[in-house]
N, C-alpha and C positions, 0 to 999 in steps of 0.2 A: 503493499500499499504506500501511496506518496506519502510523504511527511508533509505535515502543515508548517507553515511558518511560525516561528516562535514569535513574530511581531503580530499580534492579533489587537492592537490598539486601534482605536476609531480611525486613525488618519490612515492606517493600511486596508482597514475593511470598506473603506470609501471605494478604494480602487480594486478591490477585489471579489467584492461581494454584491448582491442587490441590497446596497444599504438602506434605501429608503423603508424597507419592510423588516430592518432589524430593531427588536425591541431590547432595551437593555434594563436590566434591574440593577440601578445604581444605590439602594440601601433599602434598609427595612430593618423594623423593632416592634416589639410586643410590650404593651403596658397592661396590667392587668385590670386597672381602672379604666382606661381609655380606648383601649382596642389593639388590634393588630395594623400595622401600617408598611405600604409597599411603594416605593418611590421608583418611578418608571422613567425613562428617558428615549427618545425616538425622533431621531433626525433633527435634532436642535431644541425639541419641545419635553416638557416635563409635566408629568402628571402623579399626583400623589393620591395614593387609595388607603381609606380607612376602613377598615372590618371589625365587626362585633369583638368584644375581648373574650378571651378564654381562660375560664377560672377551674382549675381540676376539684372535683368534688371533696369536701372534707378538709380544705385548706381555709384558714381565715385570713385573708391577705390584710385586713386593718389592724391585726394585733402587731406585728413586726416587719421589718423591711424585708423583702423578699426578692430573691433571685433565682429564676427557674434554672435546676438541674435535673429536670425530669423528662424523658424523653416524650412523654405525651404533649408536652407544651412545644416542643420541637415539632412534632407531628402536626400539630393544630396549625403552626405556623406555616409550615410546608404545604398542608392540604389546600389552604387558599392561596397560596402561591402558583398550586398546580390549577387551581380553578381559573385563576386570571391568565394563565397559559391558553386555557381553551377560549377565552374572551379576545384574545389579541386581535382579531380582525376586526372588532366592533369596539374597540378603546377610541375614544375621541380626543386624539392629540391636537394641538394647534388652535383651538378656541381660546375664549377669555377663561373659560372654566379651568381653574388647575387642581381642582380636588374633588374627589368622588367617593362616594359612602357605597360600600359593596353591602347589598342588603340581601338576607336570606329569604325566600319566599315561604309560603305554606308548604310547598310542595318539594322543599329543600333544593330548590333552583336558585338562581343569584341574579341578581339584576344592579345596574349601576345609577347611583344619583348624583348628577354634576352640581358642583357651586364654585365658587370663587372666594378664595381666602388671600389676605394680604397679612405677610409675617413680619417682614422687615418695616420696622417704625424708627425711623432716624433719630438719634438724639440732638441733631444739627440740622441746618439747612444743607442741601446738596452743595458742597464748595468747588466740585470738579465738574469737568463736562460729563455728559450722559451718553452711554454707549448702547444702543440696542442690541441685545441677544442674538439677534438675527443676523447682525454685522460681524458677529465672532464666529469663526470655524473653531469648532471645538474638536479638539484633537486626541484627549485622554481624559478620562473620569476616574478618579481615585475612588471617591466615594460622593454622597449627594452633595457635600460642602466643599471640597476640593477639586476644581476641574483645570485643565489645562486647554489653552487654544492659540489662534493666530489673528492677529486683529491689525489691519492695514500692512500686512508682510513682518509684523513683529511678534515675536513669541510672549505670551503674557499667562499670568495665573489667576485664576477667578476664585473668588471665595463666595460661595453661594449659600442662602438663606432659603431653600426651599421647602424648610420644615420648620415648626416652631421651637425645635430643640437648638438650632444654629442662628436663627434669625437675630436674635437679641446679641449674639456675638458679631456679626455683621454690623448692626448698627454701633457697637461699642467699638469695632475697628475703624469705622469711617471716623467716630469723633476722636479717637486717639490720634490719626494719622493728621487730623486737623489741628489738634494741639500741639503736635510735634513741629509742623508746619510753621504755625504761628510763632513758636519758641525757636525757630532759626536750627533746629536740629534733625530736620528730616532727612539729611544724608546717613543718618545712622539706621536709618530702616529701608525697605524695599518700598521704592515710590509708588504711592497710589496714583494710578492712572486715572481712573474713571470709575463713577456707579454705573452699574447694569442695570437695564431696565427691560421691562417686557410686559406687553399690554398694559403700558401705564403706570406700572408699580415698579418700584426698586426691589431687586432681589438680590443683589451681590455686589461685589467690588472688584475690580480689574488691576492689578499690579502688576509689577515687573517680576520676572521669573525669579523664583526663591532657591537660587542655586549658590552654593556655599561648602565649607566644610565644618566638622564640627571642632570645637574649641579643645587644646590640649594645653597642659601645664606652660609652656613656652607664651602662650597668648596672654597668661596672666597681666603683665603691665599694660597692654593694648587694651584690653578690655575695662582694667580698673580706670584708667584714662578716659574710656569713653563715657563710663557711667558718670564719673565726676562731673565731666562737661556737660551730659544731660542735665545732672542735678543743679548745677550753676545756672542754669535756665529756667529752673522752677518746676522740672518735670520729675515726678517718680515713676520709676518703670515697677510695674507691679508684680513681675514674675523675672527672675534671673537663673532659671534652670538650665541645666545643660544644654536641652532641646530649643532654649529660647535665644540661643546665642550661635551666630554662623559667623564664620571667618570668609571674605571674600576677596578677590584682586584689589578692591579698593579699600579695605578695611573690615572694621567690625559692624556687624549688622545685627540688630535686634528683631525679634519676632514678637508674638501676644501683645500687640500695641493695643488690644482691646483693654487691657488692664492698667493702661498709666493713668494718672492724676497729675493736674496743675495746682501748683501751691503758689499764692502771692505770699505767704508768711514764710520766708525762708528758715526761720529758725524751727517752726513747726517741721517743715520738710526734712531738715537736718534729724529730727528726732524720729522722724517716721523712716529715714534713710537707714539709721543704724540696723533696722531689721529687715527691711525690703531691698536694700542694696547690699550693704556691707556684709551683714550675716549670710544673706542667700550666697554672695558671692564667695564667702568663705567655705561654704558646702560645696558650690559647684566645682571649685579649684580643689575640693579635698575628696570627701566620700563621692561626691559628684561624677568623678573622673571615671569610676570604676561601675557607676549604675547602669541599669539596663538604659539603653538611648533609642528614644522615639522620636524621629524628626518630624516637626511640625509642617514642613513644605510639602507639598504633593510629590517633586521630582525625585524625592529621596524615598519616595514609598512606592508600595506594590500597589497596582490597581485591584480594587476589591470589587468593582462592577464588571457584571457578566452578562451574556446575551440569553435571554429567553426564548429557545427556539419554537418557531412555528409548528403545530401538529400538522402532520399530512392528512390530504384529502384526496378523494377522486379527482378532482379538478388542479391540484398541487402534489404532484409526485415528490418523492423523498429525494432530494439532492444530495449528491455523494462528494463535493468539492472536501477537500483537506481542511478549509477553513471552517466549514458548516458542521463537518465531523467532529473537529475539535471543540467547537461552541457546544455541540450537543452532549460531549464527554463531560465538560466542566458543569454543563448544567445538572448532569447525572451526578456528579460528584457532590454539588452543593445541596441536592434534594435527597440524599441518601441518608437512612437513619443511621445512627450507629456511634461510635464515640467520638468520632470526627464532629458529628452533627452536635455536639454540645457546644462548639464555638463555632458562629457563623462564618467565621473569615479563616478559621485554622487550615480547613482542606484547601482552599484556594490559595492561601500563602505559601503551602507545600508544593501545590503544584507549581507556582510561580518561579518557587526556587530550584525546581526540578528543570524547568525550561531554561531557567539563567545558567545552570550548570552544564546545558548542552546535551542531556540525556534524551534517549529517545522516547518518542511519544509513547504512552500508554496503549493508546489507540490502535498504535502496530501490533500489539499483542492480542490474538483472539480469546485468551484464557481470561483477559481483565472482565468479562462478563459472567465468570463462573462465580456462584454464590451457594452457599450452603447453609441450612439452618438446623441449629441443634438446640431445641427447648426454646429460650429466649435469646440465645445466642447467634450472632450472625458473622460468618466468617467471609472476608472479601479480601481481594488483591490490594496489597498496601500500595501507597503512591512513592515508596521509596525503590522499588523493584530490587530489593536486596535476594539473595538466594533463597532464603524463606519465603515463598511465594503467597502465603499467606498470614495474614493478621488477625487476632481475635478482637472484635469490636463489642461495644456495649456489654462489657464484662460485669460492671456493676449496676445492677436496676433495682431501684428503690423499691421496697416491698408494697407501698401504697401508690406505685407509679401506673394506674389505670391506663389501658390503649386509649388513643383519642378516639372518640366516636362521632363522625361528622353530623350525624342527625339529632344528635341530643344538643339541647342548648346548654351552655357552660353556666350559664348562672339564670336565677329565677326571673330576673327582669334585666333587660339591658335597652340602650336608646334604640335598638333595631328590632326589637320584638312588636308583634303587631298586637294590639289588644284582642282577646277573645271574645269580649262583650260588644254586643252592637250599642252604636251610640244612638241615644233616644234625643231627638231634637222636639222642642214643644212647637205646637201648631200655632199658626197665626189667628190671633184673634179675629173671628169673624163679625 
């Protein structure tokens, strides 16, 4: 079988596939009180879908902070993701409605109710130029908040607020850049180029590509001098962890601009800086040098978005190009239950790492489809292709982890339930 290209970015897929019909899953999460959320992207358009929450019977979610480690929670989330796969041809992208509610009908079928939501509420007036998202060629999407693209022939990074979790960070980032610019220290940041809008709403920020290396002990003097200069201009940097600082060919650059504050009283600033500047820097150049490193910029991170393959139909036969075969394989990995399913990104990261190392694609091996079930245990081919061809997954299954039943409502009452009683309306007075 011909090997698929390891470069399956959006830029590559535009030239090698029927790109207009590709739907990407760029993010998703579940909240026990709000619902299950799926963020989709198709040819420059974003659609966020909210479904009813899933609550496992016998768990009191209000008593303690809860983080799901049960396979039934994962199965419930993936079940609706596969429901959306069957609806790809009918999803409405490119309209003024950027949000949809996935509603279950009485016959256990699903329908979508579209609406419009605005998330990014700026804390200051727009102080840069505005750029339409349609004028930016998106080339890579790490997740729903970190994108990359090309605007007027120049590489740019996009910080997007297409969901309520990240929108307030986008607003704070805009204000932070404005404060740095007014204080005359914007050269310590990656320049904010424009505010991005779509359908009349601000949805993100466009800045210079965030490219640089991690700080090392020899950068201590340069970083301390840069922070001292910023502090002299009345600015308090709210976070100075290792991943908040990059070294570029032009000097020190700081990220996480959303956390900065401006002080008129320099004495008060100096008191706050003892903790948030100098104590943090002491940790950064101490134990922080050996701590796990998670870069904030998109260009140093693996892409967590992937294509949702369209289902075959009599009028649309299965296509067997290497790129599409690889997309289907990634989809099967990300929607498979098991130990890897406990982390939404672990299997994809493992797969990207294998591609980066140049190992052969697992799709070349017909044995990758083999699967055997023994009780509650599932045996599947591992992603690292070691001599041990099988890896035991889902070894630890909680005793109260009931299998997910899509026909059963997860709670007695949700915003998506239809009332069972008929609505009685008063008659008009005769």
